[in-house]
C-alpha positions as CSV (number, residue, x, y, z in Angstrom):
1,X,14.3,2.7,14.7
2,X,12.4,4.5,17.4
3,X,8.9,5.3,18.8
4,X,8.5,8.0,21.5
5,X,6.0,9.8,23.6
6,X,5.8,13.4,24.9
7,X,5.7,14.0,28.6
8,X,1.9,14.8,28.3
9,X,1.2,11.5,26.5
10,X,3.3,9.5,29.0
11,X,1.3,11.1,31.9
12,X,-2.0,10.1,30.2
13,X,-0.7,6.5,29.6
14,X,0.3,6.1,33.2
15,X,-3.0,7.6,34.4
16,X,-5.0,5.1,32.2
17,X,-2.9,2.2,33.3
18,X,-3.5,3.1,36.9
19,X,-7.3,3.5,36.3
20,X,-7.5,0.1,34.7
21,X,-5.6,-1.5,37.6
22,X,-2.2,-2.0,35.9
23,X,-0.7,-3.2,32.7
24,X,2.7,-3.6,31.0
25,X,2.4,-0.7,28.6
26,X,0.7,0.6,25.4
27,X,0.6,-1.4,22.1
28,X,0.7,0.6,18.9
29,X,-0.1,-0.9,15.6
30,X,-1.1,-0.1,12.0
31,X,-4.2,-1.6,10.4
32,X,-5.4,-1.3,6.8
33,X,-8.4,1.0,7.1
34,X,-9.8,4.4,6.6
35,X,-10.1,6.6,3.6
36,X,-6.4,7.2,3.4
37,X,-5.3,3.5,3.6
38,X,-3.9,3.0,7.1
39,X,-5.2,3.7,10.6
40,X,-3.5,3.7,14.0
41,X,-4.6,1.2,16.6
42,X,-3.9,1.5,20.3
43,X,-4.5,-0.9,23.1
44,X,-3.2,-1.4,26.6
45,X,-1.0,-4.5,27.0
46,X,-0.8,-6.7,30.0
47,X,2.3,-8.5,28.7
48,X,4.7,-8.4,25.7
49,X,4.1,-10.8,22.9
50,X,7.0,-12.7,21.2
51,X,6.8,-10.5,18.0
52,X,6.7,-7.2,20.0
53,X,9.5,-4.7,19.8
54,X,9.8,-2.7,22.9
55,X,10.5,1.0,23.2
56,X,10.8,2.9,26.5
57,X,10.1,6.6,26.5
58,X,9.3,9.1,29.3
59,X,8.9,6.2,31.7
60,X,6.4,4.2,29.8
61,X,6.7,1.1,27.6
62,X,5.5,1.1,24.0
63,X,5.1,-2.2,22.1
64,X,5.0,-2.4,18.3
65,X,4.9,-5.4,16.0
66,X,7.6,-5.6,13.3
67,X,5.1,-5.1,10.5
68,X,3.8,-1.9,11.9
69,X,7.2,-0.5,12.8
70,X,8.1,0.2,9.2
71,X,5.2,2.7,9.1
72,X,5.6,4.0,12.7
73,X,9.4,4.4,12.8
74,X,10.2,7.9,14.1
75,X,6.7,8.5,15.3
76,X,6.1,10.6,18.5
77,X,2.8,10.1,20.3
78,X,1.5,13.3,21.9
79,X,-1.6,14.2,24.0
80,X,-3.4,17.2,22.7
81,X,-6.4,19.2,23.8
82,X,-8.3,21.3,21.3
83,X,-11.3,23.0,22.7
84,X,-13.5,20.4,24.4
85,X,-11.7,17.5,22.6
86,X,-8.6,15.8,23.8
87,X,-6.7,12.7,22.8
88,X,-3.6,11.1,21.4
89,X,-2.0,12.6,18.3
90,X,0.5,10.7,16.1
91,X,3.3,12.8,14.8
92,X,4.4,10.4,12.1
93,X,7.2,11.5,9.7
94,X,6.3,8.6,7.4
95,X,2.7,9.9,6.7
96,X,2.5,11.7,3.3
97,X,-1.2,12.6,3.8
98,X,-3.9,12.3,6.4
99,X,-7.7,12.2,5.9
100,X,-9.9,15.1,7.0
101,X,-11.1,13.4,10.1
102,X,-7.5,12.6,11.2
103,X,-8.2,8.9,11.7
104,X,-6.2,7.6,8.8
105,X,-3.1,8.3,6.8
106,X,-1.2,7.4,3.6
107,X,2.5,6.8,3.0
């Protein structure tokens, strides 16, 4: 079981944590939503919760709850820039399809 980030994503996470004045890491989760069934959820974490699983990658800490890990296992979080848009991109080997807007996925 693993979750990882690219160097670009790690740099953005560190930058955001510094701008917000600190934090423990980034929490990744899956919620039921979107036109394809599941959507990714990201939030900065000030501490780990009892149910969190911890993954360290490229010098940042990622926290994932056990229920989300089954759908996120093997995922790599990247930071991409396309034209004027930039943001996190999930490279999830478990996703069998994504919606046109890129906000949700199916397994």
